[in-house]
KOLVEXTOR-812310 format. One line per 10 residues: number of its first residue (from 1); their letters; for each residue x, y, z of N, C-alpha, C. Coordinates in steps of 0.02 Angstrom, whole numbers, plus 50000, padded with zeros to 5 digits. Layout:
REM residues N
NUM = A = X/Y/Z/X/Y/Z/X/Y/Z; ...
This chain:
REM residues 335
1 = MNVFRQYSLL = 42957/54574/51113/42979/54509/51102/43052/54499/51128; 43062/54452/51173/43125/54443/51206/43166/54389/51164; 43230/54406/51150/43276/54360/51119/43325/54343/51174; 43334/54284/51190/43372/54258/51246/43441/54230/51217; 43493/54247/51256/43560/54221/51235/43583/54164/51281; 43613/54112/51254/43637/54055/51291/43578/54026/51333; 43526/54007/51297/43467/53982/51331/43463/53905/51337; 43449/53882/51396/43444/53806/51404/43384/53777/51367; 43394/53728/51330/43344/53689/51297/43324/53623/51336; 43347/53616/51398/43341/53553/51433/43265/53534/51440
11 = TLNTLAIEST = 43225/53583/51454/43153/53566/51465/43110/53571/51394; 43146/53584/51343/43113/53592/51278/43126/53531/51231; 43152/53478/51259/43160/53418/51218/43143/53355/51263; 43104/53313/51235/43079/53256/51277/43128/53205/51293; 43190/53208/51266/43245/53161/51282/43285/53192/51345; 43261/53258/51364/43294/53287/51419/43372/53288/51414; 43394/53315/51355/43468/53320/51345/43484/53391/51362; 43541/53396/51398/43570/53461/51418/43595/53491/51352; 43565/53549/51333/43580/53583/51271/43571/53657/51278; 43612/53695/51246/43609/53771/51255/43604/53802/51187
21 = AEYFVQPESE = 43555/53843/51176/43548/53883/51115/43585/53946/51115; 43621/53963/51063/43658/54025/51059/43609/54082/51065; 43554/54082/51030/43499/54128/51040/43433/54092/51038; 43382/54115/51070/43318/54082/51072/43260/54130/51079; 43208/54121/51041/43149/54165/51044/43089/54124/51027; 43030/54148/51055/42964/54116/51045/42916/54169/51018; 42916/54175/50951/42868/54224/50921/42798/54195/50924; 42747/54238/50931/42677/54221/50932/42638/54240/50871; 42667/54275/50825/42632/54297/50766/42675/54301/50706; 42648/54312/50649/42688/54316/50587/42729/54386/50585
31 = IDIQECLQFA = 42702/54438/50622/42742/54496/50629/42803/54484/50672; 42793/54443/50727/42851/54425/50766/42904/54385/50728; 42882/54343/50686/42924/54304/50643/42965/54343/50602; 42933/54398/50573/42974/54440/50522/43027/54475/50561; 43013/54494/50626/43064/54528/50667/43121/54481/50683; 43102/54417/50696/43156/54368/50707/43200/54357/50649; 43169/54356/50589/43207/54344/50532/43258/54405/50516; 43232/54462/50534/43273/54521/50526/43334/54523/50578; 43316/54498/50638/43369/54497/50692/43423/54445/50671; 43398/54390/50644/43445/54339/50619/43489/54364/50563
41 = KSNNLPIKVL = 43462/54401/50517/43495/54425/50457/43545/54479/50478; 43523/54520/50527/43570/54575/50547/43630/54548/50587; 43623/54490/50619/43675/54463/50660/43708/54405/50623; 43691/54389/50564/43715/54338/50522/43712/54268/50561; 43654/54258/50583/43639/54194/50618/43592/54146/50578; 43614/54080/50577/43571/54029/50550/43507/54025/50592; 43453/54005/50563/43390/53993/50602/43373/53923/50608; 43363/53899/50665/43341/53831/50683/43268/53830/50709; 43224/53794/50681/43152/53792/50700/43144/53733/50752; 43117/53748/50809/43106/53694/50859/43029/53691/50872
51 = GGGSNVVMSD = 43000/53631/50867/42934/53618/50880/42920/53605/50952; 42887/53545/50965/42876/53527/51032/42934/53491/51063; 42984/53477/51025/43049/53444/51053/43039/53369/51066; 42989/53338/51031/42973/53267/51042/43010/53224/50992; 43039/53252/50940/43066/53214/50883/43131/53236/50868; 43173/53259/50918/43241/53283/50902/43291/53251/50951; 43353/53253/50929/43407/53234/50970/43453/53296/50973; 43457/53326/51034/43492/53388/51040/43568/53382/51043; 43608/53427/51011/43678/53432/51022/43691/53469/51085; 43747/53467/51113/43765/53506/51174/43756/53578/51163
61 = QVSGLVLQFS = 43777/53605/51103/43771/53676/51085/43733/53678/51020; 43687/53724/51017/43643/53736/50958/43660/53808/50939; 43697/53814/50873/43715/53878/50850/43654/53913/50818; 43665/53981/50816/43616/54025/50782/43557/54039/50824; 43503/54059/50790/43437/54077/50823/43393/54022/50825; 43371/53995/50879/43322/53942/50887/43256/53980/50894; 43211/53961/50848/43143/53994/50842/43089/53938/50858; 43051/53950/50907/42995/53906/50930/42932/53946/50924; 42891/53932/50879/42829/53974/50863/42778/53953/50922; 42747/53998/50956/42706/53986/51012/42632/53996/51000
71 = GSACDVLHET = 42615/54026/50939/42541/54037/50926/42503/53976/50932; 42444/53980/50957/42404/53917/50971/42331/53928/50963; 42310/53976/50919/42237/53985/50908/42210/53928/50863; 42147/53922/50874/42108/53870/50829/42044/53905/50805; 42035/53916/50738/41986/53956/50710/41944/53907/50661; 41878/53916/50661/41833/53884/50614/41830/53922/50550; 41852/53890/50496/41852/53925/50429/41786/53919/50390; 41760/53857/50398/41699/53843/50361/41663/53780/50399; 41599/53786/50395/41562/53733/50433/41496/53718/50392; 41482/53650/50390/41420/53627/50359/41388/53580/50406
81 = EESVSLKVEA = 41332/53546/50390/41303/53497/50430/41345/53428/50434; 41389/53424/50382/41427/53363/50378/41498/53368/50401; 41530/53427/50399/41600/53435/50414/41612/53506/50441; 41678/53509/50465/41704/53575/50487/41776/53582/50460; 41788/53646/50438/41860/53658/50419/41891/53707/50470; 41952/53688/50495/41985/53722/50543/42053/53748/50524; 42073/53804/50551/42145/53829/50546/42171/53832/50613; 42226/53789/50626/42255/53785/50690/42328/53807/50689; 42346/53854/50738/42411/53876/50739/42461/53823/50761; 42522/53830/50738/42573/53773/50749/42590/53760/50821
91 = GYSWHEFVMF = 42582/53815/50865/42602/53799/50935/42555/53765/50981; 42496/53745/50951/42444/53710/50989/42470/53639/51001; 42465/53617/51066/42482/53546/51080/42442/53499/51040; 42469/53451/51009/42435/53406/50968/42383/53364/51008; 42399/53336/51061/42349/53292/51096/42296/53340/51126; 42310/53401/51147/42255/53443/51172/42212/53458/51114; 42238/53468/51053/42195/53484/50996/42147/53425/50982; 42175/53362/50981/42132/53306/50967/42079/53304/51020; 42094/53314/51081/42040/53309/51131/41988/53365/51129; 42013/53423/51104/41969/53479/51096/41918/53465/51043
101 = CLSQNWFGLE = 41946/53438/50988/41901/53417/50934/41846/53368/50954; 41862/53320/50998/41819/53271/51020/41764/53306/51062; 41786/53356/51099/41738/53391/51144/41685/53433/51100; 41704/53447/51041/41659/53487/50995/41622/53443/50947; 41633/53372/50955/41598/53324/50908/41623/53330/50837; 41688/53344/50831/41726/53345/50770/41767/53280/50764; 41758/53241/50715/41789/53177/50720/41842/53164/50662; 41885/53114/50672/41930/53093/50622/42003/53090/50646; 42018/53113/50706/42084/53113/50733/42089/53072/50796; 42041/53035/50809/42042/52993/50873/42104/52942/50878
111 = NLAYIPGNVG = 42118/52913/50823/42175/52867/50824/42239/52895/50833; 42247/52966/50828/42305/52999/50835/42307/53035/50903; 42270/53012/50950/42272/53040/51020/42336/53021/51053; 42359/53067/51097/42416/53051/51142/42484/53052/51107; 42483/53075/51048/42550/53084/51012/42583/53148/51035; 42644/53149/51058/42676/53206/51082/42688/53255/51027; 42708/53318/51051/42724/53371/51000/42671/53419/50990; 42680/53466/50940/42635/53519/50926/42605/53506/50856; 42549/53548/50845/42517/53542/50781/42560/53555/50721; 42609/53601/50726/42653/53615/50671/42697/53561/50651
121 = AAPVQNIGAY = 42713/53515/50696/42754/53456/50677/42717/53400/50643; 42650/53401/50649/42613/53346/50624/42622/53335/50550; 42615/53389/50506/42628/53373/50437/42699/53359/50418; 42748/53386/50456/42820/53371/50443/42830/53299/50442; 42806/53265/50495/42822/53191/50507/42763/53150/50475; 42709/53186/50454/42650/53149/50429/42633/53097/50483; 42621/53121/50546/42610/53072/50602/42557/53026/50584; 42564/52958/50611/42515/52911/50601/42512/52862/50655; 42457/52828/50665/42448/52781/50719/42387/52742/50709; 42389/52676/50721/42329/52635/50721/42282/52643/50662
131 = GVEVKERITA = 42316/52641/50602/42282/52643/50538/42261/52706/50507; 42281/52767/50541/42266/52833/50520/42333/52871/50512; 42331/52913/50454/42386/52960/50449/42357/53028/50444; 42393/53081/50474/42367/53146/50479/42352/53174/50409; 42388/53151/50357/42377/53178/50290/42305/53171/50262; 42268/53120/50293/42200/53111/50274/42151/53164/50295; 42175/53204/50345/42135/53257/50375/42157/53327/50359; 42219/53332/50334/42246/53399/50317/42223/53423/50249; 42204/53487/50244/42184/53522/50182/42234/53569/50160; 42277/53598/50207/42327/53647/50185/42376/53657/50242
141 = VNGVYLDSGQ = 42438/53679/50226/42488/53692/50276/42512/53761/50255; 42519/53810/50304/42537/53876/50296/42602/53893/50335; 42643/53933/50305/42704/53955/50342/42744/54007/50311; 42806/54014/50330/42854/54065/50306/42917/54036/50287; 42942/54060/50225/43011/54042/50207/43056/54077/50248; 43110/54047/50279/43155/54074/50324/43206/54122/50289; 43224/54110/50227/43271/54154/50193/43240/54221/50167; 43182/54219/50149/43149/54280/50124/43094/54313/50163; 43064/54273/50209/43005/54294/50248/42944/54289/50208; 42944/54267/50147/42885/54258/50105/42839/54204/50137
151 = VFSFTADECD = 42775/54216/50137/42724/54170/50166/42707/54123/50109; 42687/54060/50130/42665/54009/50084/42602/53974/50112; 42567/53943/50064/42510/53899/50083/42510/53844/50033; 42522/53780/50053/42525/53722/50012/42458/53685/50024; 42428/53657/49973/42375/53608/49980/42407/53543/50005; 42365/53496/50029/42388/53432/50053/42426/53396/49993; 42404/53400/49934/42436/53364/49878/42507/53397/49867; 42515/53461/49879/42580/53493/49869/42632/53475/49924; 42606/53440/49977/42650/53429/50032/42689/53365/50028; 42680/53326/49970/42715/53265/49954/42714/53218/50014
161 = FAYRESRFKQ = 42657/53202/50043/42652/53159/50101/42665/53088/50081; 42706/53054/50123/42715/52979/50118/42719/52955/50188; 42737/52891/50194/42741/52860/50263/42799/52895/50299; 42780/52934/50359/42824/52967/50394/42868/53020/50359; 42840/53042/50302/42878/53089/50263/42836/53143/50236; 42868/53197/50208/42832/53255/50183/42885/53301/50147; 42856/53348/50110/42900/53400/50082/42939/53437/50131; 42913/53447/50190/42945/53484/50242/43006/53448/50271; 43003/53384/50267/43058/53342/50294/43111/53328/50242; 43093/53342/50182/43142/53326/50129/43169/53393/50096
171 = ALNGKVLITS = 43136/53417/50039/43160/53471/50002/43158/53535/50044; 43113/53543/50090/43103/53612/50126/43133/53603/50199; 43169/53551/50210/43199/53535/50277/43244/53594/50299; 43231/53627/50352/43268/53681/50378/43257/53752/50338; 43209/53751/50293/43205/53808/50255/43136/53849/50271; 43089/53819/50310/43030/53847/50319/43009/53842/50393; 42962/53884/50415/42931/53879/50476/42855/53872/50462; 42826/53820/50488/42757/53811/50479/42717/53851/50537; 42670/53891/50515/42635/53935/50562/42567/53908/50580; 42535/53872/50532/42470/53844/50544/42452/53785/50498
181 = VEFRLSKAPQ = 42407/53745/50517/42384/53690/50479/42309/53686/50474; 42287/53672/50412/42211/53674/50404/42188/53602/50399; 42131/53591/50433/42100/53522/50437/42031/53521/50414; 42006/53465/50387/41934/53456/50375/41913/53391/50411; 41870/53401/50465/41846/53345/50505/41771/53333/50497; 41753/53274/50513/41681/53253/50499/41640/53267/50566; 41578/53281/50555/41536/53288/50612/41498/53219/50621; 41506/53174/50579/41480/53106/50589/41528/53059/50618; 41514/53023/50673/41567/52982/50704/41602/52936/50652; 41663/52937/50659/41707/52892/50621/41755/52855/50661
191 = VQVSYAPLNK = 41742/52785/50661/41780/52746/50703/41825/52693/50658; 41890/52695/50666/41928/52649/50633/41967/52608/50682; 41953/52539/50684/41984/52493/50730/42021/52441/50690; 42081/52451/50675/42119/52412/50634/42188/52393/50661; 42192/52387/50726/42254/52369/50760/42239/52322/50811; 42283/52269/50821/42267/52211/50861/42239/52227/50935; 42274/52264/50972/42244/52278/51038/42183/52316/51036; 42168/52362/50986/42103/52390/50983/42049/52344/50962; 42069/52297/50915/42022/52249/50897/42000/52204/50952; 42049/52187/50995/42034/52144/51054/41984/52182/51104
201 = MAEEKGMPTP = 41998/52245/51111/41946/52284/51156/41878/52291/51124; 41878/52297/51058/41814/52301/51025/41775/52232/51029; 41810/52179/51026/41780/52112/51033/41755/52107/51106; 41789/52131/51154/41769/52124/51222/41711/52175/51246; 41716/52232/51216/41668/52289/51239/41620/52311/51188; 41629/52286/51128/41590/52312/51071/41618/52374/51038; 41597/52395/50978/41626/52450/50948/41619/52516/50984; 41676/52552/50986/41674/52612/51033/41652/52676/50996; 41627/52723/51037/41614/52789/51011/41683/52817/50995; 41687/52876/50960/41749/52909/50946/41788/52926/51014
211 = GELAQWVIQV = 41752/52956/51060/41779/52972/51124/41812/52904/51161; 41771/52853/51157/41800/52792/51188/41859/52765/51150; 41859/52770/51085/41916/52748/51044/41978/52790/51064; 41976/52854/51074/42027/52898/51092/42055/52871/51161; 42014/52853/51206/42035/52831/51271/42069/52767/51266; 42046/52721/51220/42077/52657/51212/42146/52671/51181; 42154/52717/51133/42216/52731/51106/42265/52757/51159; 42240/52800/51202/42278/52829/51256/42302/52772/51301; 42261/52723/51317/42279/52666/51361/42332/52624/51329; 42327/52610/51265/42373/52565/51227/42441/52598/51226
221 = RQSKLPDPKT = 42441/52666/51212/42504/52701/51203/42539/52708/51269; 42498/52721/51324/42529/52725/51390/42557/52660/51412; 42527/52600/51391/42552/52535/51410/42616/52519/51371; 42627/52548/51315/42686/52534/51270/42740/52582/51270; 42720/52643/51281/42772/52699/51275/42777/52738/51343; 42839/52743/51367/42846/52778/51433/42835/52853/51427; 42807/52883/51481/42793/52951/51485/42856/52988/51483; 42873/53038/51436/42938/53076/51435/42948/53115/51497; 42893/53135/51529/42902/53175/51594/42932/53133/51648; 42927/53068/51649/42955/53025/51702/43013/52986/51676
231 = LPNAGSFFKN = 43018/52973/51610/43072/52929/51583/43084/52963/51514; 43132/53009/51507/43145/53041/51449/43154/53002/51384; 43118/53010/51331/43118/52974/51273/43089/53017/51212; 43102/52993/51148/43077/53026/51093/43025/52983/51057; 42991/52945/51095/42944/52899/51058/42977/52845/51015; 42942/52824/50967/42975/52773/50920/43038/52803/50888; 43095/52773/50902/43155/52800/50874/43175/52780/50807; 43140/52725/50781/43160/52697/50712/43095/52695/50671; 43098/52705/50605/43044/52696/50558/43037/52620/50544; 42975/52598/50530/42964/52532/50506/42990/52528/50438
241 = PVVTEAEFKS = 43040/52480/50424/43064/52483/50356/43021/52449/50307; 43031/52466/50242/42990/52435/50186/43045/52399/50143; 43032/52336/50133/43075/52299/50089/43037/52273/50027; 43068/52246/49976/43035/52219/49917/43003/52150/49936; 42958/52129/49895/42924/52067/49906/42980/52009/49906; 43029/52013/49857/43081/51966/49852/43121/51964/49917; 43139/52021/49945/43179/52026/50004/43136/51996/50064; 43071/52009/50067/43033/51988/50119/43027/51907/50113; 43019/51883/50052/43017/51809/50043/43080/51775/50075; 43138/51807/50055/43203/51783/50080/43208/51783/50160
251 = LIERFPKMPG = 43180/51840/50186/43182/51848/50262/43136/51795/50290; 43077/51791/50268/43031/51741/50296/43054/51669/50295; 43096/51654/50250/43123/51584/50249/43167/51576/50305; 43205/51627/50324/43253/51620/50381/43219/51635/50447; 43165/51679/50445/43130/51697/50508/43053/51691/50492; 43030/51629/50505/42959/51613/50483/42909/51653/50520; 42924/51675/50581/42874/51715/50620/42877/51791/50613; 42920/51808/50565/42930/51882/50552/42867/51915/50524; 42835/51963/50558/42774/51993/50528/42790/52040/50472; 42745/52043/50421/42756/52087/50365/42687/52114/50345
261 = YPQSNGVKLA = 42685/52175/50321/42623/52206/50304/42630/52230/50229; 42591/52204/50182/42596/52225/50115/42583/52297/50103; 42619/52331/50063/42611/52402/50045/42613/52404/49968; 42595/52462/49943/42599/52472/49871/42668/52468/49842; 42719/52486/49890/42788/52484/49864/42831/52428/49891; 42798/52379/49922/42832/52322/49948/42801/52294/50011; 42840/52272/50062/42813/52242/50123/42843/52283/50183; 42802/52308/50222/42824/52344/50280/42839/52298/50340; 42898/52306/50371/42922/52260/50426/42910/52296/50490; 42907/52259/50543/42898/52295/50611/42968/52301/50643
271 = AGWLIDQLGF = 42991/52361/50645/43058/52374/50669/43065/52351/50740; 43012/52363/50779/43017/52340/50847/43027/52265/50856; 42994/52225/50810/43004/52152/50815/43073/52135/50793; 43102/52168/50746/43174/52151/50728/43218/52164/50783; 43211/52221/50820/43253/52237/50876/43238/52190/50933; 43178/52175/50950/43162/52135/51003/43191/52066/51000; 43190/52033/50938/43212/51970/50926/43290/51961/50935; 43322/52020/50937/43393/52019/50951/43413/52027/51027; 43358/52026/51066/43366/52031/51138/43383/52098/51166; 43366/52151/51135/43384/52217/51152/43341/52253/51203
281 = KGRAFGPVAV = 43282/52225/51219/43237/52256/51268/43272/52259/51334; 43277/52325/51362/43304/52330/51425/43385/52335/51426; 43417/52329/51364/43487/52335/51363/43516/52405/51369; 43564/52419/51412/43590/52481/51424/43652/52493/51384; 43658/52552/51356/43718/52576/51318/43742/52638/51360; 43776/52630/51414/43792/52686/51461/43724/52718/51487; 43717/52779/51484/43656/52814/51510/43592/52806/51470; 43604/52776/51412/43543/52766/51361/43526/52692/51357; 43462/52674/51356/43441/52605/51354/43384/52592/51308; 43378/52535/51281/43315/52516/51247/43265/52502/51299
291 = HELQALVLVN = 43205/52532/51294/43151/52519/51345/43133/52447/51355; 43124/52432/51413/43113/52362/51428/43048/52331/51408; 43000/52377/51389/42931/52351/51366/42924/52369/51290; 42960/52412/51259/42952/52432/51189/43021/52440/51158; 43035/52398/51112/43105/52395/51086/43113/52455/51032; 43064/52489/51014/43071/52543/50968/43095/52606/51006; 43092/52608/51073/43103/52666/51114/43170/52665/51146; 43206/52719/51140/43267/52733/51174/43257/52780/51233; 43275/52759/51290/43263/52806/51354/43329/52832/51377; 43325/52894/51400/43387/52924/51415/43386/52944/51492
301 = RGGAGEDVLS = 43438/52920/51524/43450/52933/51598/43509/52977/51607; 43505/53036/51580/43560/53087/51595/43614/53086/51540; 43603/53057/51486/43657/53058/51433/43651/53121/51386; 43705/53131/51355/43705/53186/51298/43681/53160/51235; 43672/53205/51186/43648/53184/51122/43689/53133/51090; 43756/53138/51096/43801/53084/51067/43792/53018/51096; 43770/53017/51161/43754/52952/51191/43697/52917/51162; 43644/52957/51147/43584/52933/51118/43603/52910/51040; 43636/52949/51006/43655/52932/50938/43696/52863/50937; 43743/52856/50985/43789/52802/50988/43749/52738/51003
311 = AARQVRQAVL = 43701/52741/51054/43657/52685/51061/43615/52667/50999; 43591/52715/50965/43550/52703/50904/43596/52669/50853; 43658/52692/50844/43703/52664/50795/43713/52589/50811; 43724/52568/50872/43734/52497/50891/43674/52456/50873; 43614/52480/50890/43552/52445/50875/43548/52433/50801; 43559/52491/50760/43554/52487/50686/43603/52437/50656; 43662/52439/50684/43712/52392/50659/43698/52318/50672; 43670/52304/50728/43653/52235/50748/43596/52215/50700; 43550/52255/50690/43490/52236/50641/43515/52230/50571; 43560/52271/50550/43589/52264/50482/43627/52198/50473
321 = ECYGVDLEQE = 43666/52180/50520/43709/52121/50518/43664/52057/50521; 43609/52058/50558/43566/52001/50564/43519/51991/50508; 43485/52049/50487/43428/52041/50437/43447/52075/50370; 43501/52111/50368/43517/52145/50305/43467/52207/50294; 43441/52231/50344/43396/52285/50342/43423/52346/50380; 43425/52405/50349/43456/52460/50377/43398/52504/50404; 43397/52511/50469/43344/52550/50502/43357/52624/50495; 43305/52665/50487/43309/52738/50481/43283/52768/50547; 43324/52814/50579/43300/52842/50643/43247/52899/50623; 43199/52905/50666/43150/52958/50659/43170/53025/50685
331 = PRLFS = 43196/53031/50748/43215/53098/50774/43274/53125/50738; 43268/53192/50720/43324/53223/50681/43373/53254/50732; 43434/53260/50709/43487/53294/50750/43475/53370/50746; 43471/53397/50806/43463/53471/50812/43528/53499/50842; 43560/53537/50794/43630/53562/50818/43643/53632/50792
């Protein structure tokens, strides 16, 4: 197993930020991971876990040992006539995993097609799209504590999943490495069409098969989100904020066309709408700009991590001053 020193992370983050890791390694197994932990301990190095690089803002220099797990096996744990249970290693590309499941007639992840990143990042962020959250399909998350090397396995209930949140993003942030995720998928076609563009397509073409739904999702995402390979970005940069019913009532009096979506804990607002109404689409902040078609996306044309964060702060400040709503950014700082 090779440990590299002063390793460029430029191609390992979708914002294409020039960044250098003090040390970098890609373990493929739990045995490799234990060796990495021993190396870090022997050299008094902090450990930073990097997934697919699609939800991070890189610093110029990243101290310590950057560890990117590369195992990508997918094993069937249990199978019945109705369902299949899978154990998928964290290094498997998320979109490729979704498409593989469809090829096997395993259903339930179609709405989550074309989301960047790896399987290991899915539970951290509790990724969701078009009416589906990954927590609905996860049965367990397995990994290793970075301080002790002890392995763990949490049930879905123990992961404390919430909207774009989990135990791994909160109490265990920076303390664990996820090595695999377990899913239960259906063998019966499951189609959820609960998003305006998908509803429109269903009205025009009829209800889709799961495979067709995945293709529709891909088309919608491609039309709204730029490809990081051609225009570096980290996807949706801000979470949709949730306000109280009283706050929403006050906002709707000032902004009658503001969309709101009732939740158990209040009303969810569309962060993209808030930003768009302020005229930010296409606006540049030096080398970083708000995407001209999707106000939730910041695109990077050669800027550093601080350039990205500066642009985000200016957008957040404008939204706070206008609406009294403080947006929370999704990508985490990787330093």
